[in-house]
C-alpha positions, 0 to 999 in steps of 0.5 A: 269439468272442461266445458266440453259437451259430452260425446253423443251418438245422436246424429241429429244432435251432431248435425244441429251442432255442425249447422249452428257452428256454420251459421255462427261462422257466417254471421261472424264473417258478415259482421266483420264485413259490415264493420269493415265497410263502416270503418272504410266509410269513416276513414274515406271522409 
């Protein structure tokens, strides 16, 4: 088993998966910016 989801023909499932991926990417960017500002604040002091 490779851990890959089984191919599906359900367009709503594909849209949900795509939306989830997009949300996780944006969340990751937001966390990276937050941590960057925190580190910048620590270094600046």
